[in-house]
N, C-alpha and C positions, 0 to 999 in steps of 0.2 A: 502493500501500502507507499500510497503516497504522504509525504509528512500531512500530521494531524491539523487541523483550524479546529476553531470555535464551533462551525458546525457539524463535523465529522467525525462518528463516533468510533469506536473500537473492534479489532477482534482478537479474541484474546482464543487460545485452543490451547488444549489437554492434551498430556499426554503421558504415555506409560506401558504401563506390559499388562496382559489380562490379568485381575487380580488388586489392581494398584486403586478402588478406588474412588476412578476418575465421576463416574456418575451421581454418586450420592456426594461430592463434594462440587460440582458442576452445579445441582441443585442449588447448595445453603449459597455461592456465589449467587447464584441468580440473584438470592432472597437479599442478600448482601446491599447486589447493585441497587435493587427495587425501595429497597429501604432507605439506597441515600438517593433518590429520585428520578433513576437512572432510569429510560426500557431496555429492554432486555430484552434478547434471542439464541434461544436454545438450541442450539441445534447436532445434526452428530452426522458421523461417517464411518463408512459408508452409508450413505440414505439422503434424509434429509428433505427429500422429494420424490413425487411420486415416482419418479427415476426412478432415484437415489437408494431407494425402498424397494425396487425390481429388482436394482445389481445388488442390494446388499443381500437379499435372500440367495441370492444365484451365488453369491463368494461366500456367503457363512453358513448358510443350512438345506439348500437344494440337494437331494445324491448325485445330481450330475455336474456337481464339484468337485467328487470327490480325486478326482485324478486331476486338477485344473493345473493346469502349467504354471511354471511362476510368471510369466509371461505373458501371459493371459489375465493374469490375478493384476500383473501392475496395472492391465490398461485398463481394465473393469475397475480398480479403483479410482482410479484418471477419471473418466468416462458420468460416474458420480461425484466426483469434486467438481468438474466442470462445471454443471448442471447445478451444482448448491452453491457455488462462487456467481454465479450471475443469475441465478434466478432466488436466493437469500441473501446471500450474503453481502455483498455489494450493493442494493438498494436498501438493503438497513444500515448497514454503517454507512453510507451515502445520503441516506437520512436520520443521523446523529445516534442510532443507536450504536450498544454494546450488545455481540454476536459473543458469545458463548460456542465454540463447535467442541464437542467430544472427539478428538482426533483431526488432523489435518496433514499439510503435502508432509510434514515432518515424519507421517507414521508409514509413505512409501518409502521415504530414504531409509531409515528402520528394520522396514519389517518385509521390503521387494529387494533393498537394494543387499543391507546390512547383513539377513539375516535366512533369505533366499538367494543368495550370492549374486547378485545381479550389476552386471558393472557400474558405476558409478555415472558417467556417464548419460548412458540413455535413461537413466531415471531420473535426472537433474533436466531432463530437455521434455521427457513428457510430461514431469513437474509444473516446471515453468509453462507449457503451454496451454499444461491443465485451468493453473490459475492464474496468469496473464498479470497484470497489477497485485493481484487480491493478497497479500501476504502477511502474519498474523503482527500483533504491533509487539502482543507479550505471548510467549509459549509457557506453559507450567507442563515443569514434570515429575507424577509425582515416583519417584525414586523407590523401589521395591528388589528383596534380595528375591532372585529368580526360584529358589523353592518354594519362600515364602507367599509368592504370588501364584505356584502351581498346585500349592494345598488349600490355597480360597478357592481357586477356582472348580476344586473337586471337591469341596464340600457346600457351596451351593445351592441351596433344597427348592431354591424356585425357576430356575429357568437349565434345560439339558445344554450341557456345552456345545459352542459350534468349531465352527472347522479349525478358526484359529488357536480356541482356547483347548483342541486337544493336542496341540506342539505337545513335543517334548524336551527336557530341563535343559537340553543344549541351544534349541529354538531361545528358549526366555532367558538365555542366559544372554545370545548375540544381539536381543533386542535389548536387555538392557544396557548390555556395554556400546551400544549404539546411540541408544538416547543422550549419555551422559559422554560422546566424543562431542558428538552436534551442540550439548550446553557448553561443554568448555569452549570451543572454536565459537559461540556465537553466544557468549559472557550480556549483552546489550540487551538480547532477548527472548534469551530463557532465563526461567524461574526454577532450581531444582528443590523440590520440598521433601522430605523425609516418610515414603508412605506405611509405616511400623509405626510410627503415632497412632493418638486416641483417635478418633473423626474429627473432634472437638479442637482440640491444636493442631488436626490438620487442617483444619478450617482456617483457624486463627491466622496460620503460619502464611498460610497464602493468602489471604484476608492486608495483612498486613503490607507485605509489601503488591498486591497488585496494588493498596490503594497510595503506594507509592511513587505507583508510573504509571496511573490511569486519573485518581481524582486528584 
């Protein structure tokens, strides 16, 4: 995104491996921003639009996705993202709203690039084509030990694990390392918080840093 002015909103992405608690924290942070007087849009990747939700089902739940190739996965995520940016995110930010997105372009860099071992050049090119000039103003990474995340997913009572959540510990470790690598390379955009904190402490830690950067 371009430099913010008084009328432009913010795009804040939340990243982390499975089991990190992103969804819970996004809901809590949305309430915080609304209490502070902001209009908030919450969305997710893949998904967030009718087209994106169809792609999400194919990527995450459909039996046909069992033998999906990494390159196919990369392009489907990018297709969902391209639609989400133009249909939801960009109009909301231009209208002065705060958009909280459960995953965004960094997920592709980490999951398909680092964890799936796709070369960085095509990943970057496809990512850039999908998002255009729309980049996160702030990215919150909820950092979590890979084994802890895997155990949390296994013990969820309300949902069957999706295709990503069925990956092994080595995949989870690559994902975690990928996020930490990005955060180290771009500290001006990234916030890293400890995912093993109690949810109330985690919320406070995230809100403290976002308030300094956004409000």
